[in-house]
C-alpha positions in Angstrom: 100.6 100.7 67.8 100.8 97.0 68.6 100.0 96.7 72.1 97.2 98.3 72.2 94.6 96.9 74.4 90.9 98.5 75.4 89.6 97.9 78.9 85.9 97.4 78.6 84.3 100.0 80.5 84.4 99.8 84.1 82.2 102.4 85.1 79.2 104.6 84.6 80.7 107.4 82.7 83.1 105.3 80.8 83.5 107.2 77.3 83.1 104.7 75.0 79.9 102.7 74.4 78.6 99.8 76.9 79.4 96.3 76.3 77.4 93.3 77.8 80.1 90.9 78.3 82.0 90.7 82.4 85.1 89.7 80.1 87.7 92.0 80.9 90.5 92.1 78.1 94.1 91.5 79.5 97.5 91.3 77.6 99.1 88.4 78.9 101.3 90.1 80.4 102.4 89.3 84.2 103.1 93.4 84.5 100.6 95.6 83.3 99.9 98.6 82.7 96.2 101.1 82.8 95.1 104.2 82.3 92.2 105.5 84.6 91.3 109.0 83.6 93.5 111.7 81.5 92.1 115.7 81.8 94.1 118.2 83.8 93.2 118.0 87.9 90.2 120.3 87.7 88.3 117.3 85.2 85.8 118.0 82.2 84.0 119.3 82.2 84.9 121.6 84.4 82.7 123.8 86.8 80.0 126.4 85.5 81.8 125.7 82.3 79.8 127.2 79.6 82.1 127.0 76.4 81.0 124.7 74.1 83.5 122.0 75.0 81.7 121.7 78.3 78.6 122.0 76.9 79.0 118.6 74.7 78.9 117.0 78.0 75.8 118.9 79.8 74.0 118.0 76.7 74.8 114.5 76.8 76.2 114.6 73.6 80.0 113.3 75.1 80.8 111.3 77.8 82.4 113.0 80.6 86.3 112.2 81.4 88.5 111.1 84.7 91.5 113.4 85.8 94.8 111.5 84.9 95.4 108.5 86.5 97.4 105.4 85.5 97.3 101.4 87.2 99.6 99.3 87.9 99.4 95.6 88.0 101.2 93.0 89.2 99.4 89.5 88.1 101.7 87.3 89.6 102.2 88.7 92.7 98.6 89.4 93.5 99.7 93.2 93.7 98.2 96.7 91.9 99.1 100.5 93.0 97.4 103.8 91.5 99.5 106.3 90.1 98.3 109.8 91.6 95.4 110.0 94.1 92.5 112.1 91.8 89.4 114.1 93.1 88.4 110.8 90.4 90.1 107.9 93.1 86.3 106.1 93.8 85.8 104.8 90.3 89.3 104.5 89.8 90.3 101.8 92.5 87.2 100.0 91.7 88.0 100.1 88.1 91.6 98.7 89.0 89.8 96.0 91.4 87.3 95.0 88.7 90.4 95.1 86.1 92.4 92.4 88.5 90.0 91.1 91.2 92.4 88.6 92.8 95.7 91.7 93.1 95.7 94.1 96.2 95.7 97.6 96.4 99.0 97.8 97.5 99.2 101.8 97.4 99.3 105.2 95.5 102.1 106.7 94.1 101.8 111.0 94.2 103.9 113.1 91.9 102.9 116.4 93.3 101.0 118.5 95.6 98.4 120.1 92.5 94.8 118.8 93.4 94.4 116.7 90.3 97.1 114.4 91.9 96.7 113.8 95.7 93.5 114.8 96.9 91.7 111.3 96.3 93.8 110.9 99.8 90.5 112.2 101.5 88.7 109.1 100.6 91.2 107.1 102.4 90.1 108.8 106.0 87.7 107.3 108.5 85.2 109.2 107.3 85.2 106.6 103.5 87.7 103.8 103.1 89.5 104.2 107.0 92.3 102.0 105.0 94.7 100.7 107.6 98.7 102.3 106.6 98.5 102.1 102.7 101.1 102.9 101.7 101.4 106.2 99.9 104.6 106.7 97.4 106.1 110.6 98.2 109.0 112.4 97.7 110.2 114.3 100.6 108.9 117.8 100.5 105.5 116.1 99.7 106.0 114.4 102.3 106.2 117.2 104.8 103.5 119.0 103.6 101.3 115.7 104.2 102.4 115.8 107.9 102.0 119.0 108.8 99.1 120.2 106.9 95.4 118.9 107.7 93.3 117.2 107.0 96.2 115.0 105.3 98.2 115.1 108.7 94.9 113.0 110.6 95.6 110.2 107.8 98.6 109.7 109.3 97.5 109.9 113.0 94.8 108.1 112.4 97.3 105.3 110.4 95.2 105.3 107.6 98.5 105.6 105.1 102.3 105.1 105.7 104.2 107.0 103.9 106.9 105.8 101.9 109.5 108.2 101.0 111.4 108.3 97.6 114.1 109.8 96.2 115.4 111.2 93.0 116.5 109.5 90.6 116.9 106.4 93.0 114.9 103.1 92.4 112.0 102.0 94.5 110.8 98.6 94.0 107.0 97.6 94.4 107.4 94.2 93.7 109.6 91.4 92.4 108.1 92.1 88.6 107.5 96.3 89.4 109.8 99.4 90.4 109.7 102.9 89.7 112.5 105.6 89.5 111.4 109.2 90.2 113.2 112.2 87.9 112.2 115.6 89.5 110.8 118.0 86.8 110.0 121.8 86.8 107.3 122.7 87.7 105.0 125.3 90.0 106.1 123.7 93.4 104.1 125.9 95.8 104.3 123.2 98.6 106.2 120.4 97.7 108.3 119.1 94.7 107.2 117.9 91.4 108.1 114.4 89.7 107.8 112.2 86.9 108.6 108.5 86.7 110.1 105.7 85.2 108.2 102.7 85.5 110.0 99.4 84.7 107.8 96.1 84.5 109.0 92.3 84.3 109.5 93.4 80.0 108.8 97.1 79.6 109.4 100.2 80.6 107.1 103.2 80.8 107.7 107.1 81.4 105.1 109.2 83.1 105.6 113.1 83.6 101.7 114.5 83.6 103.2 117.5 84.7 106.2 120.0 83.8 106.3 123.6 83.1 108.5 123.7 79.8 110.8 120.7 78.4 113.2 123.3 77.7 113.6 123.4 81.2 114.7 120.1 81.7 117.8 119.1 83.0 117.1 115.9 81.3 117.3 114.8 77.1 113.5 113.9 76.3 114.5 112.1 73.2 117.2 110.2 74.7 114.4 109.1 77.5 111.5 107.8 75.1 114.4 105.7 73.8 114.6 103.9 76.6 111.5 102.9 77.3 108.7 101.4 75.5 105.7 104.2 76.5 106.0 107.8 77.0 102.3 109.3 79.0 103.8 113.4 78.3 102.0 116.5 79.8 99.6 117.7 76.7 97.2 120.1 79.3 97.3 122.5 77.0 97.1 122.3 72.1 99.1 125.4 71.6 98.7 129.2 73.0 96.2 130.2 71.7 93.4 128.1 74.0 92.7 129.8 77.0 92.1 133.9 75.6 91.9 136.3 78.2 94.3 133.8 80.9 98.0 134.6 81.5 99.3 131.4 79.7 102.9 132.5 82.1 100.8 131.2 85.0 100.1 128.0 84.6 103.1 126.7 82.0 102.7 123.6 80.5 104.6 122.5 77.4 101.6 122.7 74.2 101.3 120.1 72.1 102.6 121.6 69.5 106.1 122.7 70.6 106.6 118.5 72.0 106.2 117.7 68.4 108.2 120.7 67.2 111.3 119.4 69.8 110.4 115.6 69.0 109.7 115.7 65.2 113.2 113.9 64.6 112.4 111.3 66.0 112.1 107.5 64.1 108.7 106.6 63.8 108.6 103.7 66.1 109.8 106.2 69.0 106.7 109.0 68.2 104.6 105.4 68.3 105.5 105.2 72.5 104.5 108.6 72.9 100.6 109.1 74.5 99.4 112.9 75.2 98.0 113.0 78.3 96.7 115.0 81.2 94.5 117.1 78.7 92.0 120.9 79.4 89.0 120.4 79.4 89.9 123.4 76.1 92.2 120.8 74.6 91.0 119.9 71.0 92.6 116.3 71.2 89.2 115.8 73.6 87.4 115.0 70.2 87.8 112.1 68.3 87.4 114.2 64.8 88.6 117.1 65.8 91.3 118.4 63.1 94.3 119.3 65.3 94.0 115.5 66.3 93.6 113.6 63.6 97.6 116.3 62.8 98.7 114.7 65.9 97.5 111.2 65.3 98.7 111.4 61.5 101.9 112.5 62.5 102.6 109.3 64.3 101.8 110.6 68.5 98.7 108.8 70.2 96.4 110.2 72.5 94.9 108.6 75.6 92.1 107.1 76.2 90.8 105.9 79.6 90.5 102.0 79.6 94.1 101.7 77.8 96.0 98.8 78.9 99.1 97.4 77.9 101.8 95.3 79.1 105.0 96.1 81.2 
């Protein structure tokens, strides 16, 4: 794509080679979006995994990947936000600070109550950051879940965080240059509803849907949504149904990459180029640069997200 910039490595386990320069890539845009993680909730590698995909990391043949997270930056107003509070929040927070040292991290935006998306809130408590009224943007059921269950309720009691309730399909203004619109999506909603976000910057817009059961269950027209945004970060947890032999995939429903590609095959080359696969399970072949299936996806016009990808917004 025309607007692809790679952020220099900002944490120890970057999947890109180290660079001796202290300079950080910029887009010359007042508002920016940065990818701060691409893995499924449990990370890559996963705990006690003896599969070849994880052994490559244990054997130091490949670097780990952080859990899916985006950073939003408003340079003009000197503010930034994290989209998801992942188990890798510590390094993701630091990456965002290094990318925009003059920016104050104003808050965290959360899609739903699965472990890779909210458990990083633990680092905001008095055992760690001891934050003061950091804004946490969530939907109503998620707000109720946090307020009624420990240890998250303690964050509220100690005023480490301040809940900002979102409303489906309504615009929430983060700053004069950044806003977001949550859209409810069908997912395993054991503790909260699940949303994806439209993110509106000063010049461009992005769609972020890291988790959804199946596109066919959603009332929104995915192709129409992609047509009206500039970037679309979409759930690509599993490449296909053969990825986890022995597991009932109905218990962990996600749209397979091959299904998404089939659904969107009629899109123009331009619209396909907006799409970034994200939220990759440790078994997903798209994690490997030279994997035949990844090459097929990229040759078909789609992108695979990379930690450090920086885009003007």
